[in-house]
Biopython code that builds the backbone (N, CA, C, O; Angstrom):
import numpy as np
from Bio.PDB.StructureBuilder import StructureBuilder

atoms = [
    (1, "MET", "N", (2.192, 46.271, 27.711)),
    (1, "MET", "CA", (3.550, 46.543, 28.104)),
    (1, "MET", "C", (4.047, 47.821, 27.424)),
    (1, "MET", "O", (4.699, 48.655, 28.053)),
    (2, "ASN", "N", (3.732, 47.966, 26.135)),
    (2, "ASN", "CA", (4.171, 49.178, 25.441)),
    (2, "ASN", "C", (3.630, 50.438, 26.098)),
    (2, "ASN", "O", (4.339, 51.436, 26.221)),
    (3, "LEU", "N", (2.380, 50.389, 26.516)),
    (3, "LEU", "CA", (1.790, 51.571, 27.157)),
    (3, "LEU", "C", (2.440, 51.856, 28.509)),
    (3, "LEU", "O", (2.638, 53.018, 28.863)),
    (4, "LEU", "N", (2.773, 50.821, 29.261)),
    (4, "LEU", "CA", (3.462, 51.018, 30.546)),
    (4, "LEU", "C", (4.848, 51.633, 30.331)),
    (4, "LEU", "O", (5.254, 52.532, 31.067)),
    (5, "LEU", "N", (5.560, 51.151, 29.335)),
    (5, "LEU", "CA", (6.882, 51.703, 29.017)),
    (5, "LEU", "C", (6.751, 53.172, 28.594)),
    (5, "LEU", "O", (7.582, 54.002, 28.961)),
    (6, "ALA", "N", (5.716, 53.484, 27.832)),
    (6, "ALA", "CA", (5.495, 54.864, 27.402)),
    (6, "ALA", "C", (5.134, 55.758, 28.589)),
    (6, "ALA", "O", (5.649, 56.870, 28.709)),
    (7, "GLU", "N", (4.245, 55.273, 29.471)),
    (7, "GLU", "CA", (3.858, 56.050, 30.650)),
    (7, "GLU", "C", (5.054, 56.341, 31.552)),
    (7, "GLU", "O", (5.099, 57.379, 32.211)),
    (8, "ALA", "N", (6.017, 55.428, 31.582)),
    (8, "ALA", "CA", (7.218, 55.599, 32.404)),
    (8, "ALA", "C", (8.242, 56.505, 31.723)),
    (8, "ALA", "O", (9.294, 56.788, 32.297)),
    (9, "GLY", "N", (7.942, 56.967, 30.493)),
    (9, "GLY", "CA", (8.863, 57.846, 29.769)),
    (9, "GLY", "C", (10.050, 57.134, 29.168)),
    (9, "GLY", "O", (11.088, 57.745, 28.912)),
    (10, "LEU", "N", (9.897, 55.819, 28.940)),
    (10, "LEU", "CA", (11.002, 55.022, 28.416)),
    (10, "LEU", "C", (10.926, 54.789, 26.917)),
    (10, "LEU", "O", (11.939, 54.493, 26.283)),
    (11, "GLN", "N", (9.732, 54.921, 26.343)),
    (11, "GLN", "CA", (9.587, 54.761, 24.899)),
    (11, "GLN", "C", (8.440, 55.621, 24.399)),
    (11, "GLN", "O", (7.606, 56.090, 25.173)),
    (12, "ALA", "N", (8.418, 55.818, 23.085)),
    (12, "ALA", "CA", (7.354, 56.592, 22.447)),
    (12, "ALA", "C", (7.059, 55.956, 21.097)),
    (12, "ALA", "O", (7.915, 55.302, 20.501)),
    (13, "LYS", "N", (5.843, 56.156, 20.630)),
    (13, "LYS", "CA", (5.454, 55.629, 19.335)),
    (13, "LYS", "C", (5.763, 56.668, 18.273)),
    (13, "LYS", "O", (5.338, 57.820, 18.364)),
    (14, "ARG", "N", (6.504, 56.244, 17.273)),
    (14, "ARG", "CA", (6.850, 57.097, 16.129)),
    (14, "ARG", "C", (6.249, 56.445, 14.891)),
    (14, "ARG", "O", (6.750, 55.433, 14.403)),
    (15, "GLY", "N", (5.191, 57.025, 14.401)),
    (15, "GLY", "CA", (4.480, 56.395, 13.281)),
    (15, "GLY", "C", (3.852, 55.107, 13.757)),
    (15, "GLY", "O", (3.051, 55.113, 14.692)),
    (16, "ASP", "N", (4.205, 54.000, 13.124)),
    (16, "ASP", "CA", (3.675, 52.692, 13.514)),
    (16, "ASP", "C", (4.595, 51.947, 14.467)),
    (16, "ASP", "O", (4.249, 50.861, 14.932)),
    (17, "ASP", "N", (5.757, 52.507, 14.767)),
    (17, "ASP", "CA", (6.778, 51.791, 15.535)),
    (17, "ASP", "C", (7.022, 52.416, 16.901)),
    (17, "ASP", "O", (6.903, 53.629, 17.072)),
    (18, "TRP", "N", (7.366, 51.572, 17.873)),
    (18, "TRP", "CA", (7.780, 52.038, 19.190)),
    (18, "TRP", "C", (9.283, 52.233, 19.171)),
    (18, "TRP", "O", (10.014, 51.442, 18.576)),
    (19, "GLU", "N", (9.744, 53.295, 19.828)),
    (19, "GLU", "CA", (11.167, 53.642, 19.846)),
    (19, "GLU", "C", (11.582, 53.955, 21.280)),
    (19, "GLU", "O", (10.909, 54.712, 21.980)),
    (20, "ALA", "N", (12.696, 53.366, 21.710)),
    (20, "ALA", "CA", (13.206, 53.648, 23.048)),
    (20, "ALA", "C", (13.682, 55.091, 23.119)),
    (20, "ALA", "O", (14.405, 55.560, 22.240)),
    (21, "LEU", "N", (13.274, 55.791, 24.170)),
    (21, "LEU", "CA", (13.733, 57.159, 24.399)),
    (21, "LEU", "C", (15.056, 57.122, 25.150)),
    (21, "LEU", "O", (15.492, 56.056, 25.584)),
    (22, "GLU", "N", (15.692, 58.263, 25.306)),
    (22, "GLU", "CA", (16.989, 58.330, 25.974)),
    (22, "GLU", "C", (16.933, 57.680, 27.363)),
    (22, "GLU", "O", (17.863, 56.975, 27.751)),
    (23, "ALA", "N", (15.861, 57.911, 28.103)),
    (23, "ALA", "CA", (15.730, 57.350, 29.451)),
    (23, "ALA", "C", (15.632, 55.826, 29.439)),
    (23, "ALA", "O", (15.953, 55.181, 30.437)),
    (24, "GLY", "N", (15.197, 55.249, 28.331)),
    (24, "GLY", "CA", (15.035, 53.798, 28.256)),
    (24, "GLY", "C", (16.163, 53.070, 27.559)),
    (24, "GLY", "O", (16.189, 51.840, 27.561)),
    (25, "GLN", "N", (17.093, 53.792, 26.965)),
    (25, "GLN", "CA", (18.124, 53.154, 26.161)),
    (25, "GLN", "C", (19.028, 52.214, 26.955)),
    (25, "GLN", "O", (19.566, 51.264, 26.387)),
    (26, "ALA", "N", (19.204, 52.451, 28.236)),
    (26, "ALA", "CA", (20.035, 51.561, 29.052)),
    (26, "ALA", "C", (19.365, 50.206, 29.259)),
    (26, "ALA", "O", (20.033, 49.236, 29.620)),
    (27, "PHE", "N", (18.052, 50.126, 29.036)),
    (27, "PHE", "CA", (17.291, 48.901, 29.271)),
    (27, "PHE", "C", (16.879, 48.196, 27.984)),
    (27, "PHE", "O", (16.363, 47.080, 28.041)),
    (28, "ALA", "N", (17.090, 48.811, 26.838)),
    (28, "ALA", "CA", (16.577, 48.294, 25.564)),
    (28, "ALA", "C", (17.709, 47.925, 24.607)),
    (28, "ALA", "O", (18.766, 48.555, 24.585)),
    (29, "ARG", "N", (17.450, 46.890, 23.822)),
    (29, "ARG", "CA", (18.345, 46.488, 22.742)),
    (29, "ARG", "C", (17.495, 46.298, 21.491)),
    (29, "ARG", "O", (16.343, 45.875, 21.577)),
    (30, "ILE", "N", (18.061, 46.610, 20.334)),
    (30, "ILE", "CA", (17.341, 46.457, 19.066)),
    (30, "ILE", "C", (17.947, 45.283, 18.314)),
    (30, "ILE", "O", (19.161, 45.198, 18.132)),
    (31, "TYR", "N", (17.068, 44.373, 17.877)),
    (31, "TYR", "CA", (17.495, 43.178, 17.164)),
    (31, "TYR", "C", (16.780, 43.091, 15.825)),
    (31, "TYR", "O", (15.627, 43.503, 15.700)),
    (32, "ASP", "N", (17.475, 42.549, 14.817)),
    (32, "ASP", "CA", (16.828, 42.194, 13.559)),
    (32, "ASP", "C", (16.088, 40.888, 13.802)),
    (32, "ASP", "O", (16.646, 39.966, 14.397)),
    (33, "THR", "N", (14.854, 40.795, 13.358)),
    (33, "THR", "CA", (14.051, 39.602, 13.602)),
    (33, "THR", "C", (14.266, 38.519, 12.552)),
    (33, "THR", "O", (13.883, 37.370, 12.772)),
    (34, "GLY", "N", (14.859, 38.853, 11.437)),
    (34, "GLY", "CA", (14.998, 37.902, 10.351)),
    (34, "GLY", "C", (13.816, 37.980, 9.389)),
    (34, "GLY", "O", (13.874, 37.440, 8.285)),
    (35, "LYS", "N", (12.751, 38.649, 9.807)),
    (35, "LYS", "CA", (11.593, 38.853, 8.934)),
    (35, "LYS", "C", (11.849, 40.094, 8.087)),
    (35, "LYS", "O", (12.692, 40.925, 8.422)),
    (36, "LYS", "N", (11.121, 40.205, 7.001)),
    (36, "LYS", "CA", (11.261, 41.364, 6.126)),
    (36, "LYS", "C", (9.900, 41.951, 5.803)),
    (36, "LYS", "O", (8.904, 41.237, 5.688)),
    (37, "HIS", "N", (9.881, 43.276, 5.660)),
    (37, "HIS", "CA", (8.696, 43.962, 5.145)),
    (37, "HIS", "C", (8.528, 43.562, 3.680)),
    (37, "HIS", "O", (9.435, 42.980, 3.086)),
    (38, "GLY", "N", (7.386, 43.870, 3.109)),
    (38, "GLY", "CA", (7.159, 43.592, 1.693)),
    (38, "GLY", "C", (8.186, 44.261, 0.800)),
    (38, "GLY", "O", (8.437, 43.807, -0.316)),
    (39, "SER", "N", (8.790, 45.360, 1.299)),
    (39, "SER", "CA", (9.805, 46.081, 0.523)),
    (39, "SER", "C", (11.174, 45.422, 0.604)),
    (39, "SER", "O", (12.105, 45.841, -0.084)),
    (40, "GLY", "N", (11.308, 44.376, 1.451)),
    (40, "GLY", "CA", (12.594, 43.699, 1.601)),
    (40, "GLY", "C", (13.431, 44.222, 2.749)),
    (40, "GLY", "O", (14.496, 43.674, 3.034)),
    (41, "VAL", "N", (12.970, 45.278, 3.421)),
    (41, "VAL", "CA", (13.702, 45.858, 4.548)),
    (41, "VAL", "C", (13.508, 44.970, 5.779)),
    (41, "VAL", "O", (12.387, 44.566, 6.085)),
    (42, "LEU", "N", (14.607, 44.666, 6.488)),
    (42, "LEU", "CA", (14.519, 43.843, 7.687)),
    (42, "LEU", "C", (13.680, 44.523, 8.760)),
    (42, "LEU", "O", (13.693, 45.746, 8.896)),
    (43, "ILE", "N", (12.954, 43.717, 9.514)),
    (43, "ILE", "CA", (12.164, 44.216, 10.632)),
    (43, "ILE", "C", (13.021, 44.190, 11.879)),
    (43, "ILE", "O", (13.690, 43.194, 12.155)),
    (44, "GLN", "N", (13.007, 45.282, 12.638)),
    (44, "GLN", "CA", (13.755, 45.347, 13.888)),
    (44, "GLN", "C", (12.776, 45.306, 15.056)),
    (44, "GLN", "O", (11.637, 45.761, 14.952)),
    (45, "GLN", "N", (13.246, 44.751, 16.163)),
    (45, "GLN", "CA", (12.414, 44.601, 17.343)),
    (45, "GLN", "C", (13.177, 45.110, 18.553)),
    (45, "GLN", "O", (14.369, 44.845, 18.703)),
    (46, "VAL", "N", (12.473, 45.854, 19.427)),
    (46, "VAL", "CA", (13.072, 46.326, 20.671)),
    (46, "VAL", "C", (12.808, 45.274, 21.737)),
    (46, "VAL", "O", (11.663, 44.873, 21.948)),
    (47, "LYS", "N", (13.854, 44.831, 22.404)),
    (47, "LYS", "CA", (13.721, 43.894, 23.529)),
    (47, "LYS", "C", (14.181, 44.619, 24.779)),
    (47, "LYS", "O", (15.192, 45.320, 24.772)),
    (48, "TRP", "N", (13.419, 44.438, 25.857)),
    (48, "TRP", "CA", (13.680, 45.138, 27.111)),
    (48, "TRP", "C", (14.271, 44.196, 28.137)),
    (48, "TRP", "O", (13.852, 43.043, 28.235)),
    (49, "ALA", "N", (15.247, 44.675, 28.908)),
    (49, "ALA", "CA", (15.848, 43.907, 29.994)),
    (49, "ALA", "C", (14.859, 43.809, 31.151)),
    (49, "ALA", "O", (14.055, 44.717, 31.364)),
    (50, "SER", "N", (14.918, 42.729, 31.883)),
    (50, "SER", "CA", (14.014, 42.551, 33.022)),
    (50, "SER", "C", (14.261, 43.594, 34.103)),
    (50, "SER", "O", (13.394, 43.822, 34.946)),
    (51, "SER", "N", (15.422, 44.227, 34.092)),
    (51, "SER", "CA", (15.733, 45.260, 35.091)),
    (51, "SER", "C", (14.860, 46.507, 34.932)),
    (51, "SER", "O", (14.890, 47.388, 35.792)),
    (52, "VAL", "N", (14.083, 46.599, 33.848)),
    (52, "VAL", "CA", (13.183, 47.725, 33.645)),
    (52, "VAL", "C", (11.891, 47.564, 34.457)),
    (52, "VAL", "O", (11.193, 48.549, 34.697)),
    (53, "LEU", "N", (11.571, 46.360, 34.874)),
    (53, "LEU", "CA", (10.295, 46.091, 35.534)),
    (53, "LEU", "C", (10.015, 46.959, 36.764)),
    (53, "LEU", "O", (8.886, 47.429, 36.908)),
    (54, "PRO", "N", (10.972, 47.195, 37.651)),
    (54, "PRO", "CA", (10.670, 48.059, 38.805)),
    (54, "PRO", "C", (10.253, 49.485, 38.423)),
    (54, "PRO", "O", (9.605, 50.170, 39.214)),
    (55, "LEU", "N", (10.616, 49.929, 37.236)),
    (55, "LEU", "CA", (10.255, 51.268, 36.784)),
    (55, "LEU", "C", (8.818, 51.333, 36.264)),
    (55, "LEU", "O", (8.295, 52.418, 36.011)),
    (56, "LEU", "N", (8.188, 50.182, 36.106)),
    (56, "LEU", "CA", (6.860, 50.119, 35.494)),
    (56, "LEU", "C", (5.740, 49.908, 36.502)),
    (56, "LEU", "O", (4.590, 49.725, 36.103)),
    (57, "THR", "N", (6.034, 49.929, 37.768)),
    (57, "THR", "CA", (4.988, 49.693, 38.752)),
    (57, "THR", "C", (3.974, 50.819, 38.707)),
    (57, "THR", "O", (4.328, 51.997, 38.645)),
    (58, "ARG", "N", (2.718, 50.440, 38.741)),
    (58, "ARG", "CA", (1.631, 51.415, 38.711)),
    (58, "ARG", "C", (0.992, 51.465, 40.092)),
    (58, "ARG", "O", (0.704, 50.430, 40.693)),
    (59, "GLU", "N", (0.782, 52.638, 40.571)),
    (59, "GLU", "CA", (0.062, 52.804, 41.823)),
    (59, "GLU", "C", (-1.377, 53.141, 41.485)),
    (59, "GLU", "O", (-1.660, 54.199, 40.923)),
    (60, "GLU", "N", (-2.264, 52.260, 41.820)),
    (60, "GLU", "CA", (-3.683, 52.480, 41.553)),
    (60, "GLU", "C", (-4.263, 53.396, 42.623)),
    (60, "GLU", "O", (-4.001, 53.213, 43.812)),
    (61, "VAL", "N", (-5.039, 54.365, 42.207)),
    (61, "VAL", "CA", (-5.691, 55.286, 43.136)),
    (61, "VAL", "C", (-7.121, 54.784, 43.351)),
    (61, "VAL", "O", (-7.877, 54.591, 42.399)),
    (62, "ALA", "N", (-7.469, 54.581, 44.610)),
    (62, "ALA", "CA", (-8.821, 54.065, 44.911)),
    (62, "ALA", "C", (-9.800, 55.197, 45.111)),
    (62, "ALA", "O", (-10.978, 54.956, 45.370)),
]
sb = StructureBuilder()
sb.init_structure("model")
sb.init_model(0)
sb.init_chain("A")
sb.init_seg("    ")
for serial, (resi, resn, name, xyz) in enumerate(atoms, 1):
    if name == "N":
        sb.init_residue(resn, " ", resi, " ")
    sb.init_atom(name, np.array(xyz, "f"), 0.0, 1.0, " ", f" {name:<3s}", serial, name[0])
structure = sb.get_structure()
């Protein structure tokens, strides 16, 4: 899913994390997961709205 979102220009990987790009911000929300890194910093997660699915269709070339 992350690769499909990236191919559609909706997100990009920054370091170890995926980040919603400007084109994807209308479809993405960032939530704290309640988990923490070893440093004590909260982990955030990007959740995507189902309305993004039509933008992810892949046309296979035969």
